[in-house]
VOPAGU-2260 file (C-alpha; in pm, 1 decimal, decimal comma):
REM VOPAGU-2260
SITE   aa  ch    i         X         Y         Z
SITE  UNK   A    0    -820,6   -1624,8    1684,9
SITE  UNK   A    1    -705,7   -1324,0    1479,9
SITE  UNK   A    2    -934,1   -1269,9    1191,7
SITE  UNK   A    3    -840,6   -1097,0     866,6
SITE  UNK   A    4   -1035,2    -967,2     566,6
SITE  UNK   A    5    -791,1   -1041,7     282,8
SITE  UNK   A    6    -738,2   -1145,9     -71,2
SITE  UNK   A    7    -690,4   -1512,9    -171,2
SITE  UNK   A    8    -525,3   -1561,9    -512,0
SITE  UNK   A    9    -695,7   -1762,4    -777,9
SITE  UNK   A   10    -684,3   -1805,3   -1155,2
SITE  UNK   A   11    -404,1   -1923,7   -1377,8
SITE  UNK   A   12     -52,4   -1818,5   -1429,3
SITE  UNK   A   13     -41,2   -1432,9   -1542,9
SITE  UNK   A   14    -432,5   -1422,0   -1529,4
SITE  UNK   A   15    -492,8   -1373,3   -1149,3
SITE  UNK   A   16    -817,7   -1299,2    -980,0
SITE  UNK   A   17    -872,1   -1277,2    -601,7
SITE  UNK   A   18   -1152,4   -1379,9    -363,6
SITE  UNK   A   19   -1203,2   -1156,4     -65,4
SITE  UNK   A   20   -1226,4   -1377,4     229,5
SITE  UNK   A   21   -1238,9   -1390,6     604,8
SITE  UNK   A   22    -959,8   -1613,1     721,0
SITE  UNK   A   23    -757,9   -1682,5    1037,9
SITE  UNK   A   24    -436,2   -1474,5    1001,5
SITE  UNK   A   25    -233,9   -1792,8    1057,6
SITE  UNK   A   26    -372,4   -1985,5     761,0
SITE  UNK   A   27    -184,5   -1955,7     432,2
SITE  UNK   A   28    -275,9   -1696,4     181,8
SITE  UNK   A   29    -472,0   -1943,4     -39,3
SITE  UNK   A   30    -542,2   -2191,9     232,3
SITE  UNK   A   31    -851,9   -2246,5     448,9
SITE  UNK   A   32   -1099,1   -1953,8     503,3
SITE  UNK   A   33   -1405,7   -1893,2     703,9
SITE  UNK   A   34   -1628,2   -1717,0     444,7
SITE  UNK   A   35   -1602,5   -1558,2     107,3
SITE  UNK   A   36   -1747,9   -1222,1     105,2
SITE  UNK   A   37   -1659,3   -1107,5    -261,4
SITE  UNK   A   38   -1402,5   -1104,4    -539,7
SITE  UNK   A   39   -1164,0    -875,2    -722,6
SITE  UNK   A   40   -1040,8    -898,7   -1075,4
SITE  UNK   A   41    -740,5    -651,1   -1142,3
SITE  UNK   A   42    -731,8    -726,1   -1508,0
SITE  UNK   A   43   -1051,7    -559,4   -1579,7
SITE  UNK   A   44   -1061,5    -179,2   -1633,4
SITE  UNK   A   45   -1107,7      39,1   -1329,9
SITE  UNK   A   46   -1457,2     153,3   -1415,7
SITE  UNK   A   47   -1593,0    -193,4   -1513,3
SITE  UNK   A   48   -1871,7    -299,9   -1282,6
SITE  UNK   A   49   -1723,1    -667,7   -1234,1
SITE  UNK   A   50   -1384,9    -539,0   -1127,7
SITE  UNK   A   51   -1482,5    -572,5    -752,7
SITE  UNK   A   52   -1791,7    -721,4    -596,3
SITE  UNK   A   53   -1796,9    -702,6    -227,8
SITE  UNK   A   54   -2079,9    -794,3      18,4
SITE  UNK   A   55   -2049,5    -474,5     249,6
SITE  UNK   A   56   -2299,6    -588,9     503,0
SITE  UNK   A   57   -2103,4    -905,7     572,3
SITE  UNK   A   58   -1776,4    -707,1     590,6
SITE  UNK   A   59   -1920,6    -476,0     854,1
SITE  UNK   A   60   -2039,2    -775,7    1040,4
SITE  UNK   A   61   -1690,4    -934,5    1060,3
SITE  UNK   A   62   -1528,2    -593,7    1121,0
SITE  UNK   A   63   -1765,0    -566,5    1433,5
SITE  UNK   A   64   -1668,3    -919,9    1548,7
SITE  UNK   A   65   -1306,8    -799,8    1551,4
SITE  UNK   A   66   -1164,8    -876,7    1198,2
SITE  UNK   A   67    -904,0    -633,2    1051,2
SITE  UNK   A   68    -864,1    -573,1     706,4
SITE  UNK   A   69    -526,5    -591,3     492,4
SITE  UNK   A   70    -419,2    -278,4     326,3
SITE  UNK   A   71    -590,5    -347,5      -6,0
SITE  UNK   A   72    -916,8    -471,0     136,6
SITE  UNK   A   73    -915,1    -175,2     364,4
SITE  UNK   A   74    -894,6      55,0      71,1
SITE  UNK   A   75   -1183,4    -140,8    -110,1
SITE  UNK   A   76   -1386,5     -79,7     214,0
SITE  UNK   A   77   -1288,0     281,7     242,1
SITE  UNK   A   78   -1410,9     332,3    -102,8
SITE  UNK   A   79   -1732,6     174,4      -8,8
SITE  UNK   A   80   -1770,0     389,2     295,2
SITE  UNK   A   81   -1737,9     128,8     542,4
SITE  UNK   A   82   -1403,8     241,0     705,0
SITE  UNK   A   83   -1185,7     556,4     722,2
SITE  UNK   A   84    -901,0     561,2     472,0
SITE  UNK   A   85    -555,9     478,5     599,4
SITE  UNK   A   86    -330,0     778,7     630,0
SITE  UNK   A   87      21,9     678,4     592,8
SITE  UNK   A   88     328,5     900,8     633,6
SITE  UNK   A   89     696,5     804,9     622,4
SITE  UNK   A   90     900,1    1115,5     633,7
SITE  UNK   A   91    1230,0     925,8     653,0
SITE  UNK   A   92    1149,2     760,3     313,3
SITE  UNK   A   93    1131,5    1103,8     141,1
SITE  UNK   A   94    1460,7    1233,9     259,2
SITE  UNK   A   95    1760,7    1231,4      23,5
SITE  UNK   A   96    2008,9     932,8      79,7
SITE  UNK   A   97    2359,5     966,5     162,4
SITE  UNK   A   98    2502,0    1012,9    -193,7
SITE  UNK   A   99    2236,9    1281,4    -288,6
SITE  UNK   A  100    2314,4    1459,8      25,1
SITE  UNK   A  101    2696,8    1470,1     -69,3
SITE  UNK   A  102    2613,0    1598,8    -417,7
SITE  UNK   A  103    2408,9    1864,8    -263,4
SITE  UNK   A  104    2668,6    1976,1     -36,4
SITE  UNK   A  105    2918,3    1973,8    -322,6
SITE  UNK   A  106    2681,4    2185,6    -533,3
SITE  UNK   A  107    2619,3    2425,7    -258,1
SITE  UNK   A  108    3009,6    2462,8    -187,8
SITE  UNK   A  109    3061,8    2538,9    -565,1
SITE  UNK   A  110    2791,6    2785,5    -571,0
SITE  UNK   A  111    2947,9    2947,9    -277,2
SITE  UNK   A  112    3293,4    2968,3    -420,6
SITE  UNK   A  113    3147,5    3096,0    -753,0
SITE  UNK   A  114    2946,2    3366,2    -565,4
SITE  UNK   A  115    3256,9    3471,9    -365,6
SITE  UNK   A  116    3422,1    3623,5    -671,8
SITE  UNK   A  117    3603,5    3308,1    -792,8
SITE  UNK   A  118    3909,6    3374,1    -556,6
SITE  UNK   A  119    4012,2    3081,8    -346,6
SITE  UNK   A  120    4206,5    3094,8     -34,5
SITE  UNK   A  121    4572,3    2971,8     -78,4
SITE  UNK   A  122    4602,8    2619,8      53,0
SITE  UNK   A  123    4843,8    2607,7     356,0
């Protein structure tokens, strides 16, 4: 059984709050869970004391039993000092796309032609 520490959504429409739960990864997001270990209210300011309540000892115990945390819960646990922060790197995403590469090539060609004295070679 693959265990996850994840968020289960609660609250009304446009007023969400989340329970931090330990659940089987095959269960639905808001479905059956094994244990509730905290809650998260994203509507509160970041410095508010009740924005995140998490039982760190229970989280450590579940991680030792083999549970893995989702990205958001992993960030909460990293802030609490339980886990190391995730280091993500996707260099392909930062590269310019096709049209931007074409614009850059055209700009470089125009700059090269302007630096060459403005004389163009005759077309054959």
